[in-house]
C-alpha positions as CSV (number, residue, x, y, z in Angstrom):
1,X,146.7,-43.7,119.7
2,X,149.4,-42.2,116.9
3,X,152.3,-43.6,115.0
4,X,154.6,-44.9,116.5
5,X,152.4,-47.3,117.8
6,X,153.3,-48.7,121.0
7,X,153.9,-52.3,119.8
8,X,156.8,-50.5,117.8
9,X,158.1,-48.0,120.4
10,X,156.0,-47.4,123.7
11,X,157.4,-47.3,127.3
12,X,161.3,-46.2,126.8
13,X,161.2,-46.6,123.1
14,X,160.4,-50.5,124.0
15,X,157.6,-52.1,122.5
16,X,154.8,-52.2,124.6
17,X,151.6,-54.4,125.0
18,X,148.8,-51.9,125.6
19,X,145.7,-53.7,127.0
20,X,142.3,-52.2,128.2
21,X,140.6,-53.5,130.9
22,X,138.2,-56.3,129.2
23,X,141.3,-57.6,128.3
24,X,142.9,-57.2,131.9
25,X,139.6,-58.9,133.3
26,X,140.4,-62.2,131.7
27,X,143.7,-63.0,132.8
28,X,142.4,-64.1,136.5
29,X,139.9,-67.0,135.0
30,X,142.3,-68.0,132.3
31,X,145.0,-68.9,134.9
32,X,142.5,-70.1,137.3
33,X,140.5,-72.6,134.9
34,X,143.3,-72.8,132.1
35,X,144.2,-71.8,128.7
36,X,142.4,-74.8,127.2
37,X,138.8,-73.9,129.0
38,X,138.9,-70.4,127.7
39,X,139.8,-71.6,124.0
40,X,136.9,-73.9,123.9
41,X,134.5,-70.7,124.2
42,X,134.3,-68.6,121.1
43,X,135.2,-69.1,117.6
44,X,138.7,-70.7,116.3
45,X,140.2,-67.3,115.3
46,X,138.3,-65.1,118.2
47,X,138.5,-66.7,121.3
48,X,136.5,-66.0,124.7
49,X,133.8,-63.6,125.5
50,X,133.2,-60.1,124.3
51,X,131.2,-57.5,126.6
52,X,128.3,-55.4,124.7
53,X,126.8,-52.2,125.7
54,X,123.1,-52.8,124.6
55,X,121.0,-49.8,124.1
56,X,119.0,-47.9,121.7
57,X,115.1,-49.1,120.8
58,X,115.1,-52.0,122.5
59,X,113.8,-53.6,125.7
60,X,116.4,-54.3,127.9
61,X,119.1,-52.1,127.8
62,X,122.5,-52.9,129.6
63,X,126.0,-54.7,129.4
64,X,126.0,-58.1,128.6
65,X,128.7,-60.7,128.1
66,X,128.5,-63.5,125.1
67,X,130.9,-66.1,123.7
68,X,132.5,-64.8,120.5
69,X,130.4,-66.1,117.3
70,X,127.0,-65.0,118.9
71,X,124.9,-63.7,116.7
72,X,122.9,-60.1,116.6
73,X,119.7,-61.9,116.4
74,X,120.3,-63.9,119.6
75,X,121.4,-60.7,121.2
76,X,118.5,-58.2,119.9
77,X,115.5,-61.2,120.5
78,X,116.7,-63.4,123.3
79,X,118.6,-61.2,125.7
80,X,117.6,-57.7,124.3
81,X,114.0,-58.9,124.4
82,X,113.0,-57.3,121.2
83,X,112.2,-54.0,120.1
84,X,110.4,-51.4,121.9
85,X,106.5,-50.8,120.8
86,X,106.8,-54.0,118.4
87,X,108.6,-51.7,115.8
88,X,110.4,-53.1,113.4
89,X,114.0,-53.4,113.0
90,X,115.9,-51.1,110.7
91,X,120.1,-51.5,111.9
92,X,122.3,-51.4,114.4
93,X,125.3,-49.4,115.0
94,X,128.1,-51.6,116.1
95,X,131.6,-50.6,117.7
96,X,130.8,-47.3,118.9
97,X,131.0,-44.0,117.0
98,X,133.5,-45.2,114.5
99,X,132.0,-48.6,114.1
100,X,129.1,-49.6,110.8
101,X,125.8,-50.1,110.5
102,X,124.1,-53.7,110.2
103,X,121.3,-54.6,108.8
104,X,118.3,-57.4,108.8
105,X,120.0,-59.1,106.5
106,X,123.0,-59.6,108.6
107,X,121.0,-60.2,112.1
108,X,122.3,-64.1,111.5
109,X,126.1,-63.5,111.0
110,X,128.2,-64.2,114.0
111,X,129.8,-61.6,116.2
112,X,133.5,-61.9,116.2
113,X,136.6,-59.9,114.9
114,X,137.0,-61.5,111.3
115,X,133.2,-61.7,110.7
116,X,132.8,-58.2,111.6
117,X,135.6,-56.9,109.5
118,X,133.9,-58.1,106.5
119,X,130.8,-56.5,106.8
120,X,132.4,-53.1,107.3
121,X,132.4,-52.3,110.6
122,X,134.4,-53.3,113.9
123,X,133.8,-54.6,117.2
124,X,135.8,-51.4,118.6
125,X,134.4,-50.6,122.2
126,X,131.2,-53.2,121.9
127,X,129.0,-50.6,121.3
128,X,125.3,-52.1,119.9
129,X,123.0,-49.4,119.5
130,X,120.0,-50.8,117.9
131,X,117.6,-48.7,115.5
132,X,114.2,-49.4,114.6
133,X,112.2,-47.9,111.5
134,X,111.5,-44.7,113.0
135,X,115.2,-43.6,112.7
136,X,116.7,-41.5,110.2
137,X,120.0,-43.1,108.7
138,X,121.6,-40.0,107.2
139,X,120.8,-38.2,110.7
140,X,122.6,-41.6,112.1
141,X,126.0,-40.8,109.7
142,X,125.7,-37.1,110.5
143,X,125.4,-37.6,114.6
144,X,128.5,-39.9,114.5
145,X,130.5,-37.8,112.0
146,X,130.0,-34.8,114.2
147,X,131.4,-36.7,117.1
148,X,134.6,-38.2,115.5
149,X,135.3,-35.0,113.7
150,X,135.0,-33.2,117.2
151,X,137.7,-36.0,118.4
152,X,139.9,-35.7,115.7
153,X,143.4,-34.4,117.1
154,X,144.4,-32.4,113.6
155,X,147.6,-33.8,112.9
156,X,146.9,-35.2,109.7
157,X,145.3,-33.2,106.9
158,X,143.0,-36.1,105.6
159,X,141.4,-36.8,109.0
160,X,141.1,-33.3,109.9
161,X,139.7,-31.5,106.8
162,X,138.1,-35.1,105.6
163,X,135.9,-35.5,108.4
164,X,135.1,-31.8,108.6
165,X,134.3,-31.9,104.9
166,X,132.2,-34.8,105.2
167,X,130.7,-33.6,107.8
168,X,129.5,-30.3,106.5
169,X,127.9,-32.6,103.4
170,X,126.1,-34.7,105.8
171,X,124.7,-31.6,107.3
172,X,123.7,-30.1,103.7
173,X,121.4,-33.1,103.4
174,X,119.8,-33.7,106.6
175,X,118.9,-29.6,105.8
176,X,117.3,-30.1,102.5
177,X,120.3,-28.5,100.8
178,X,122.1,-31.4,99.6
179,X,122.6,-32.7,95.8
180,X,123.3,-36.1,94.0
181,X,126.9,-35.1,93.4
182,X,127.4,-34.9,97.4
183,X,126.9,-38.5,97.2
184,X,130.2,-39.3,95.2
185,X,132.1,-36.7,96.8
186,X,131.0,-38.2,100.3
187,X,132.2,-41.8,99.1
188,X,135.1,-40.3,97.9
189,X,135.9,-38.2,100.5
190,X,135.6,-41.4,103.3
191,X,137.8,-43.4,101.0
192,X,140.7,-40.8,101.1
193,X,140.3,-40.7,105.2
194,X,140.3,-44.5,105.5
195,X,142.9,-45.0,103.9
196,X,145.4,-41.9,104.7
197,X,144.6,-41.3,108.5
198,X,147.4,-42.0,110.5
199,X,145.9,-43.4,113.5
200,X,142.8,-46.1,114.4
201,X,140.3,-43.0,115.0
202,X,140.8,-41.6,111.5
203,X,140.7,-45.0,109.6
204,X,137.5,-46.2,111.2
205,X,135.6,-42.6,111.3
206,X,134.2,-42.9,107.8
207,X,132.8,-46.2,108.7
208,X,129.1,-45.1,109.7
209,X,129.1,-43.1,106.1
210,X,130.5,-45.9,104.6
211,X,127.9,-48.2,105.9
212,X,125.3,-46.1,105.3
213,X,125.7,-45.2,101.9
214,X,126.2,-48.7,101.2
215,X,122.9,-50.1,102.8
216,X,120.7,-47.1,103.3
217,X,121.7,-45.1,99.5
218,X,117.9,-44.7,99.2
219,X,117.3,-42.5,102.2
220,X,120.2,-40.3,100.9
221,X,118.4,-39.9,97.6
222,X,115.2,-39.4,99.1
223,X,116.5,-36.4,101.2
224,X,118.5,-35.0,98.3
225,X,115.6,-35.5,95.6
226,X,112.3,-35.5,97.4
227,X,113.3,-33.4,100.3
228,X,111.6,-36.1,102.4
229,X,112.9,-38.1,105.5
230,X,111.0,-41.2,105.9
231,X,111.5,-41.1,109.8
232,X,110.2,-37.8,110.1
233,X,113.7,-37.0,111.9
234,X,114.9,-34.6,110.0
235,X,113.4,-31.0,111.5
236,X,114.6,-28.9,108.2
237,X,112.4,-31.8,105.7
238,X,109.2,-32.1,108.3
239,X,106.2,-30.6,107.0
240,X,103.0,-30.5,109.2
241,X,99.2,-30.3,107.8
242,X,96.3,-30.5,109.5
243,X,93.6,-33.4,107.7
244,X,90.5,-31.4,107.9
245,X,88.7,-34.8,108.5
246,X,89.7,-34.9,112.1
247,X,90.2,-31.7,113.0
248,X,87.4,-30.6,115.3
249,X,88.2,-26.6,115.2
250,X,89.5,-26.7,119.3
251,X,92.1,-23.8,118.2
252,X,94.7,-25.7,120.6
253,X,97.4,-25.8,118.0
254,X,96.6,-22.0,116.9
255,X,97.0,-20.9,120.2
256,X,100.3,-22.7,121.2
257,X,101.8,-21.7,117.9
258,X,105.1,-19.7,118.1
259,X,105.3,-18.4,114.6
260,X,101.3,-17.8,114.2
261,X,101.5,-20.1,111.1
262,X,97.9,-21.5,112.1
263,X,94.8,-20.1,110.8
264,X,91.0,-21.0,111.4
265,X,87.7,-20.6,113.1
266,X,86.9,-22.4,116.5
267,X,84.4,-25.6,115.3
268,X,85.9,-25.5,111.9
269,X,89.4,-27.1,110.3
270,X,92.3,-25.2,111.2
271,X,95.0,-24.6,108.3
272,X,99.0,-24.7,108.6
273,X,100.9,-22.2,106.4
274,X,104.0,-23.9,105.9
275,X,105.7,-20.6,104.4
276,X,105.8,-19.4,108.0
277,X,105.7,-22.7,110.1
278,X,109.0,-23.1,111.5
279,X,108.3,-26.5,112.1
280,X,109.1,-27.0,116.0
281,X,105.9,-29.6,116.4
282,X,104.3,-27.7,119.2
283,X,100.9,-28.1,117.3
284,X,101.5,-31.6,117.2
285,X,102.0,-31.8,120.9
286,X,98.9,-30.2,122.0
287,X,96.6,-31.9,120.0
288,X,95.0,-34.1,122.4
289,X,91.5,-35.2,123.8
290,X,90.2,-33.9,126.9
291,X,87.4,-35.1,129.2
292,X,85.3,-33.9,131.9
293,X,82.0,-34.0,133.6
294,X,79.2,-32.7,131.4
295,X,75.5,-31.7,132.6
296,X,75.8,-29.5,135.6
297,X,74.8,-26.3,133.4
298,X,71.7,-26.8,131.1
299,X,73.4,-25.7,127.9
300,X,69.8,-26.4,126.3
301,X,68.5,-23.6,128.0
302,X,70.5,-20.8,126.3
303,X,69.9,-22.3,123.0
304,X,73.7,-24.1,122.7
305,X,74.1,-27.7,121.7
306,X,75.6,-29.2,124.7
307,X,78.6,-31.2,122.3
308,X,82.2,-31.0,123.6
309,X,84.8,-30.1,121.0
310,X,87.6,-31.4,123.2
311,X,89.1,-28.1,123.3
312,X,90.5,-28.3,127.0
313,X,89.3,-24.6,128.0
314,X,87.1,-25.9,130.8
315,X,90.2,-27.6,132.5
316,X,92.0,-24.2,132.2
317,X,89.4,-22.2,133.7
318,X,88.0,-24.9,136.2
319,X,88.5,-23.2,139.5
320,X,87.6,-26.7,141.2
321,X,90.3,-28.4,139.1
322,X,87.8,-30.8,138.4
323,X,88.6,-31.5,134.8
324,X,91.4,-33.7,133.6
325,X,93.0,-34.3,130.5
326,X,92.2,-38.0,129.3
327,X,96.2,-39.4,129.4
328,X,95.7,-38.4,133.2
329,X,92.8,-40.3,133.6
330,X,94.7,-43.2,132.4
331,X,97.3,-43.0,134.7
332,X,94.9,-42.8,137.6
333,X,92.9,-45.7,136.4
334,X,96.0,-47.8,135.9
335,X,97.2,-46.9,139.4
336,X,94.2,-47.9,140.8
337,X,94.9,-51.5,139.2
338,X,98.3,-51.8,140.4
339,X,98.1,-53.2,144.0
340,X,101.8,-51.7,144.7
341,X,100.4,-48.1,144.4
342,X,98.4,-46.0,146.6
343,X,95.7,-44.0,145.6
344,X,94.3,-40.8,147.3
345,X,91.0,-39.2,145.9
346,X,90.6,-35.7,147.2
347,X,87.3,-34.7,145.7
348,X,86.1,-31.0,145.1
349,X,82.6,-29.7,146.3
350,X,81.9,-29.6,142.1
351,X,82.2,-32.7,141.8
352,X,80.3,-34.3,144.7
353,X,77.4,-32.1,143.3
354,X,77.5,-33.6,140.0
355,X,78.0,-37.2,141.6
356,X,74.9,-36.6,143.6
357,X,73.0,-35.9,140.5
358,X,73.8,-39.0,138.9
359,X,72.8,-41.2,142.0
360,X,69.7,-39.3,141.8
361,X,70.0,-37.4,144.7
362,X,68.3,-34.0,145.6
363,X,69.7,-30.9,143.5
364,X,72.8,-29.7,145.5
365,X,72.9,-32.8,147.5
366,X,76.9,-33.8,148.1
367,X,77.5,-37.3,148.1
368,X,79.4,-38.5,151.0
369,X,79.1,-42.2,151.8
370,X,77.9,-43.3,148.2
371,X,81.0,-41.6,146.7
372,X,83.6,-43.0,148.9
373,X,82.1,-46.6,148.7
374,X,82.5,-46.5,145.1
375,X,85.4,-45.0,144.7
376,X,86.9,-47.8,147.5
377,X,84.7,-50.3,144.9
378,X,87.1,-48.9,141.3
379,X,90.4,-49.5,143.5
380,X,90.9,-46.3,145.9
381,X,92.8,-46.5,148.9
382,X,91.6,-43.1,150.6
383,X,88.8,-40.5,149.4
384,X,89.5,-37.4,151.6
C-alpha cells in the first residue's frame, strides 16, 4: 500500500477499512461468543490470537494459532518440538522478509504488537523462521534484502535506490570483499530507507539488516576482517583442506574434483590447492566409507596385503552389485527393524558362494536354506 492509505482515501475516495483473511476469520467467533470472551484472550493492548507460520531448523513446522503474548520459548520448544539434531538456537526471523531477527535473550519476550516493535521487529505476516548455530546471519540479511529489493515498486528514491545499495554492500561482504566502512554505510542507508520510504514495505525493508547488525555485528566483522564465515555457508569464504591424519588415500576426491585442484597418490594423503579450488564441495560429498564382502580372493597369494582402504572402486566395478555403500547398508538394517516396511533380498551367486564359505560348506557351494533362514531371522520378509 502506498500513500494515500485506504484509511484516508480508499474506495470512491472515502476512508476504507482493509482487513486480511486472518482478521475476517475472527468475526464469526466474536459474534458467536461475544467481545468479552475474545478480549479475555491475549494481552491488555493486543487482544485475541495470532497465527504464525513456523518454519526453519525446527522439528515441527506448520501453521499454529496461539494467544497474543505467548513467548518464543513456548512456541519453539513446546509447540515446535525444539531444534533439529539438537543444534543450539541462534535466532528467529519474525514477521516475514521485512521483519527482524530475535535472539536467545528474547526467547521469553511476549509476542504482541507492542513488545515486538520494541525489539526492532514486526509481527507482519506471522512468519517465524527458526535458525540454529549453522546459520550465517550475514547471508540471512542478504537473502531477505534481495527479496525486498525485488519487491520494491521503484516509485520513491529512498526505497528504490537505498535497498539496491544495501544489497550491493551485503553481496560484497558475503563474497569476502567487504570493508569495515561498509558497516557504517549500511547502517546509514538502513536508517534513511526506514525513515524516508513512502510505503510500509520500504519502511520495514531494512529491519533484517538493522537487527542482525545490532545483534550479530561480530559475524559481519569476521566476514570482513578475517574472511571467515563461522557457519561455513558463504561459498566465497570456504576453504577446504584434507586432514592427513584421516585421509586414507582412496583418491575419490581427486577423481570427482571438477577443477583438478586435488593431487596425491593412492594410499597416501591427498592435498587441495586452494588457488585452483572453486569451493564446490564435491570432495566433501564423496568422502564416504564403503563396506563389502572380503575373502573371495586370496590377496596374499600375489603378495598384496588384504587391507581395504575404503576407496569404493570394488563397488563401482562389481558385476554382481554385491558391494554397497555403508549408508545403504544402514538404511536396509533400519528397514528390517521397521515392522511397517517389507524387505526383499535378491542375492547374486557370488554372494551365496561367499556366504557358503562362512557356513564352512564345500568350496563353490551355494547357500540356500541356511541363507534364507539367517536373513529371515535378521528381519527379511522375502529372500529371492
